[in-house]
DOROKOL-963080 format. One record per residue (C-alpha): x negated, y negated, z negated. Coordinates in steps of 0.05 Angstrom, whole numbers, padded with zeros to 5 digits. Each point is the difference from the previous one (the first is absolute). Layout:
<pts>
PT       px       py       pz
PT        X        Y        Z
...
</pts>
This chain:
<pts>
PT       px       py       pz
PT   -02066   -03574   -01396
PT   -00053   -00034   -00041
PT    00034    00018   -00066
PT    00005    00073    00021
PT   -00073    00001    00020
PT   -00020   -00031   -00067
PT    00041    00053   -00036
PT   -00033    00056    00039
PT   -00069   -00030   -00017
PT    00018   -00004   -00074
PT    00024    00072   -00002
PT   -00063    00023    00036
PT   -00045   -00039   -00049
PT    00036    00024   -00063
PT   -00037    00056   -00035
PT    00050    00009   -00056
PT    00070    00029    00000
PT    00037   -00067   -00007
PT    00005   -00061    00045
PT    00029   -00064   -00028
PT    00027   -00054    00046
PT    00022   -00069   -00021
PT    00075   -00009    00010
PT   -00010   -00052    00055
PT   -00043    00048    00039
PT    00049    00057   -00010
PT    00057   -00043    00025
PT   -00039   -00020    00062
PT   -00017    00073    00013
PT    00074    00018   -00007
PT    00021   -00056    00048
PT   -00052    00019    00052
PT    00020    00074   -00002
PT    00074   -00020    00005
PT   -00014   -00044    00061
PT   -00038    00056    00034
PT    00057    00049   -00012
PT    00051   -00050    00026
PT   -00040   -00014    00063
PT   -00009    00075    00012
PT    00074    00012   -00010
PT    00017   -00054    00051
PT   -00048    00028    00051
PT    00028    00070   -00008
PT    00071   -00025    00009
PT   -00019   -00038    00063
PT   -00032    00063    00030
PT    00062    00042   -00016
PT    00046   -00051    00034
PT   -00042   -00003    00063
PT   -00007    00076    00004
PT    00075    00012   -00004
PT    00020   -00059    00044
PT    00034    00014    00067
PT   -00028   -00042    00056
PT    00044   -00012    00060
PT   -00034   -00023    00063
PT    00035   -00025    00063
PT   -00039   -00012    00063
PT    00034   -00044    00052
PT   -00026   -00008    00070
PT    00026   -00071    00005
PT    00020   -00019    00072
PT   -00031    00060    00034
</pts>
């Protein structure tokens, strides 16, 4: 998240209409955003699977 925070700070500090990023910084920003999206996608899929899952519960009294 550091790269995204740096980008937000640069955008906030820019007074002009253009913002220039070195290619290495732009690639790191792209990678960090892609990782966040992938993590978010995985979390959403886990929630959907658990919400639609059927849970079967059997209670046995043992030797009673």
